[in-house]
C-alpha positions as CSV (number, residue, x, y, z in Angstrom):
1,M,-18.6,29.5,19.5
2,R,-16.4,29.2,16.5
3,F,-12.7,28.2,17.2
4,S,-9.8,28.8,14.9
5,V,-7.7,25.9,13.7
6,L,-4.9,27.0,16.0
7,S,-7.2,27.2,19.1
8,L,-8.6,23.7,18.3
9,V,-5.0,22.4,18.1
10,A,-4.3,23.9,21.5
11,I,-7.6,22.6,23.1
12,L,-7.6,19.2,21.6
13,G,-3.9,18.5,21.6
14,V,-4.0,17.1,18.0
15,A,-1.8,17.5,15.0
16,P,-2.5,20.6,13.0
17,Q,-2.6,18.6,9.7
18,L,-5.8,16.9,10.9
19,L,-7.5,20.2,11.5
20,A,-6.3,22.3,8.6
21,E,-9.3,23.7,6.7
22,D,-7.6,22.8,3.4
23,M,-6.5,19.3,4.3
24,P,-5.8,17.5,1.0
25,P,-6.4,13.8,0.3
26,I,-3.8,11.6,1.9
27,S,-2.4,8.7,-0.1
28,C,-0.7,5.7,1.6
29,E,2.8,5.2,0.2
30,G,3.3,2.0,-1.7
31,S,1.0,-0.6,-3.3
32,Y,-0.1,-3.9,-1.8
33,P,-1.3,-7.4,-3.0
34,K,-4.8,-7.1,-1.6
35,H,-7.2,-4.3,-1.2
36,L,-7.7,-1.8,1.6
37,Q,-10.1,-3.0,4.4
38,G,-10.1,0.0,6.7
39,V,-8.2,2.9,8.3
40,C,-7.9,4.4,11.8
41,T,-6.0,7.3,13.3
42,D,-4.8,8.5,16.7
43,G,-4.5,12.0,15.5
44,E,-0.8,11.7,14.9
45,V,-0.5,8.8,12.4
46,I,-2.8,6.7,10.2
47,Y,-3.1,2.9,10.3
48,W,-4.1,1.1,7.1
49,S,-5.2,-2.6,6.8
50,F,-4.6,-4.1,3.4
51,T,-5.9,-7.6,4.1
52,T,-2.5,-9.2,4.4
53,E,-0.4,-6.1,5.3
54,L,-0.7,-3.7,8.2
55,V,0.8,-0.3,7.5
56,K,1.5,2.8,9.6
57,T,2.1,6.2,8.0
58,D,2.5,9.7,9.0
59,L,-0.2,12.3,8.2
60,T,1.2,12.9,4.7
61,G,0.9,9.1,3.9
62,K,4.7,8.4,4.2
63,K,5.2,4.8,5.3
64,Q,6.8,4.3,8.7
65,I,6.1,0.6,9.4
66,Q,4.7,-2.3,7.3
67,V,4.1,-5.8,8.7
68,P,2.7,-9.0,7.1
69,V,-0.4,-10.3,8.7
70,A,-2.8,-13.2,8.4
71,D,-5.4,-13.3,5.6
72,H,-8.0,-11.8,6.3
73,H,-7.3,-8.7,8.4
74,G,-10.3,-6.4,8.1
75,D,-11.3,-3.0,9.5
76,L,-9.4,-1.6,12.5
77,C,-9.6,0.9,15.4
78,H,-7.3,2.5,17.8
79,D,-7.5,3.0,21.6
80,S,-4.9,3.8,24.3
81,G,-1.8,3.0,22.3
82,K,-3.1,-0.2,20.7
83,V,-4.6,-1.1,17.3
84,Y,-7.4,-3.6,17.2
85,V,-8.2,-5.5,13.9
86,A,-11.2,-7.6,13.0
87,V,-9.9,-10.9,11.6
88,N,-11.6,-13.9,10.0
89,L,-9.6,-17.0,9.3
90,G,-12.6,-19.0,8.0
91,K,-15.4,-18.5,5.6
92,F,-17.3,-15.2,5.2
93,N,-21.1,-15.0,4.7
94,D,-21.6,-18.7,5.2
95,P,-25.2,-19.5,6.3
96,K,-23.8,-22.4,8.5
97,G,-21.4,-20.1,10.3
98,N,-18.1,-21.6,9.3
99,A,-16.2,-18.5,10.2
100,D,-13.2,-18.3,12.5
101,S,-13.5,-14.8,14.0
102,W,-10.9,-13.0,16.1
103,V,-9.6,-9.6,17.1
104,Y,-5.9,-9.2,16.8
105,V,-4.2,-6.5,18.9
106,Y,-1.0,-4.6,17.9
107,A,1.2,-2.1,19.6
108,A,0.5,1.3,18.0
109,D,4.1,2.4,18.0
110,T,5.7,-0.7,16.6
111,L,2.9,-2.8,15.1
112,K,4.2,-5.7,17.2
113,E,1.4,-8.2,17.8
114,L,0.3,-8.2,21.4
115,A,-2.7,-10.5,21.7
116,R,-5.4,-12.5,19.9
117,H,-9.0,-12.6,21.2
118,P,-11.5,-15.1,19.9
119,V,-14.8,-13.6,19.0
120,Q,-16.5,-16.7,17.6
121,E,-19.9,-15.2,18.2
122,V,-19.5,-13.2,15.0
123,F,-21.2,-15.9,13.1
124,H,-20.7,-14.8,9.5
125,G,-17.1,-13.7,9.9
126,A,-15.5,-10.7,11.7
127,G,-14.8,-7.9,9.2
128,G,-15.0,-4.6,11.0
129,I,-14.5,-3.1,14.4
130,G,-15.3,0.2,16.2
131,F,-14.7,1.5,19.7
132,R,-17.0,3.5,22.1
133,N,-17.1,4.2,25.8
134,G,-14.6,1.4,26.7
135,H,-16.4,-1.2,24.6
136,F,-15.6,-2.8,21.2
137,F,-18.2,-3.4,18.5
138,V,-17.5,-6.0,15.9
139,V,-19.4,-6.3,12.6
140,G,-19.0,-8.7,9.7
141,G,-20.3,-10.8,6.9
142,L,-23.9,-11.6,6.0
143,P,-25.6,-14.2,3.7
144,G,-27.6,-12.7,0.8
145,D,-31.0,-13.8,2.2
146,I,-30.9,-12.0,5.6
147,E,-32.6,-8.6,5.9
148,E,-30.8,-7.2,8.9
149,N,-27.2,-6.7,10.2
150,Y,-25.6,-7.6,13.5
151,V,-23.2,-5.8,15.8
152,Y,-21.5,-7.7,18.6
153,E,-20.6,-5.7,21.7
154,Y,-17.6,-6.8,23.8
155,D,-16.0,-5.6,27.0
156,P,-12.3,-4.7,27.2
157,S,-11.5,-8.4,27.8
158,F,-13.5,-9.3,24.7
159,Q,-16.3,-11.1,26.7
160,L,-19.5,-10.8,24.7
161,L,-22.0,-8.3,26.3
162,K,-24.7,-8.2,23.7
163,K,-25.6,-8.9,20.1
164,H,-27.4,-5.9,18.5
165,V,-29.7,-6.1,15.5
166,I,-29.9,-3.4,12.9
167,A,-33.1,-3.3,10.9
168,S,-31.1,-2.2,7.8
169,G,-32.4,-4.5,5.1
170,Q,-30.0,-6.6,3.1
171,T,-26.5,-5.2,2.5
172,F,-24.1,-7.1,0.2
173,L,-21.7,-9.2,2.4
174,G,-22.8,-7.4,5.5
175,I,-21.0,-4.4,7.1
176,Q,-17.3,-3.8,6.3
177,T,-16.3,-0.7,8.3
178,A,-17.5,1.1,11.4
179,T,-16.9,4.2,13.4
180,F,-18.8,6.3,16.0
181,A,-19.0,10.1,15.6
182,H,-21.6,12.8,16.1
183,D,-23.5,10.6,18.5
184,R,-24.2,8.0,15.9
185,W,-22.7,5.0,14.1
186,W,-21.5,5.1,10.6
187,F,-21.2,1.7,8.8
188,G,-19.8,1.2,5.3
189,C,-21.1,-1.6,3.1
190,Y,-20.3,-3.2,-0.3
191,G,-22.8,-3.5,-3.1
192,T,-23.8,-1.8,-6.3
193,P,-24.3,0.9,-5.3
194,K,-22.3,0.8,-2.1
195,I,-24.3,1.7,1.0
196,L,-23.7,3.8,4.1
197,L,-25.8,2.9,7.1
198,V,-26.3,5.4,9.9
199,T,-27.7,4.5,13.3
200,D,-28.1,6.1,16.7
201,A,-26.0,5.0,19.6
202,N,-28.5,2.1,20.2
203,F,-28.3,0.9,16.6
204,Q,-31.7,2.2,15.6
205,M,-31.7,3.2,11.9
206,L,-31.3,6.9,11.1
207,G,-30.6,6.6,7.4
208,R,-29.5,4.4,4.5
209,Y,-27.5,6.2,1.8
210,E,-25.8,5.5,-1.5
211,F,-22.3,6.6,-0.3
212,D,-19.1,4.6,-0.5
213,C,-17.1,4.3,2.8
214,S,-16.8,0.5,2.5
215,L,-13.0,0.7,2.5
216,G,-12.8,2.8,5.6
217,V,-14.5,5.5,7.7
218,E,-12.9,7.1,10.8
219,R,-13.5,10.0,13.1
220,L,-11.0,12.9,13.2
221,P,-10.3,14.6,16.5
222,D,-12.1,17.8,15.3
223,G,-15.3,15.8,14.5
224,R,-14.9,15.5,10.8
225,L,-14.5,12.1,9.3
226,L,-12.0,10.3,7.0
227,V,-13.4,8.3,4.2
228,A,-11.1,5.8,2.4
229,D,-10.9,4.5,-1.1
230,G,-8.3,2.4,-3.0
231,P,-8.3,1.0,-6.5
232,C,-6.6,-2.2,-7.4
233,G,-4.8,-3.0,-10.7
234,K,-3.5,-6.3,-12.0
235,E,-0.1,-4.8,-12.7
236,T,0.0,-2.0,-10.1
237,G,-1.5,-3.7,-7.0
238,C,-3.8,-2.0,-4.5
239,T,-3.5,1.5,-3.1
240,G,-5.2,3.5,-0.4
241,R,-6.3,7.1,0.1
242,V,-8.3,9.0,2.6
243,R,-10.3,12.2,2.2
244,V,-12.2,14.4,4.7
245,A,-16.0,14.2,4.9
246,I,-18.7,15.9,6.9
247,P,-22.2,14.7,7.7
248,D,-24.8,15.6,5.1
249,K,-28.6,15.3,5.4
250,S,-29.2,14.2,1.8
251,Q,-26.0,12.1,1.2
252,G,-25.2,10.8,4.7
253,L,-21.6,12.1,4.2
254,K,-20.1,14.6,1.9
255,I,-16.5,14.6,0.7
256,I,-14.9,18.0,1.3
257,A,-12.3,18.8,-1.4
258,A,-9.1,20.7,-0.4
259,D,-10.4,23.8,-2.2
260,D,-13.9,23.6,-0.9
261,K,-14.1,26.1,2.1
């Protein structure tokens, strides 16, 4: 059955901007000292992590709240009125595990810090986080000689439940961003070229693609995804933008331009 945009809004209770067939790219207002690490949305606003600044905007990108945060705030996710951010206060990608991994929790409405949870099991540095079925899944750094990636599953109190192994091959500095959509995980990675890993719900590999979602990937309420990018300039600072994408068999994900219907 095919639903209209208006019927989807009524059924899902989400903002019509996130379901508009011609949804344009959304640019975050302002520029920031360090680059974008991830994005998430509750269907009404967008949250942006710029490493040392946490930003909340409306669906046009207009800034509502900005707060300074510890270096290094990474990828983030939203659940039940809270924003959860993967944070590393130590070294990334260190073979000896000299990371200092945490999940910081913020009130979604005010960005007031609510809690800090140690996730020291994330051996090479917590850099990304996703949420599924009441559990949190933390990803992070990786030394250059390891040919697999790791996902650390936590309960709502951030007690470790399981360390999952992805037979991904080497990805430069591990996994940066994560989201669950279409019954699979989408993981953005750095590198030249940048890599998208896709796994099933149990972290078995489904595909490895040359696609860049290393600065953010997030599921929209209607099932499409947001993919983030954000250049940095010495004089201009760093910016952030999101565009709509859909799954694609050959590319992993495909960016949908506003005039591509």
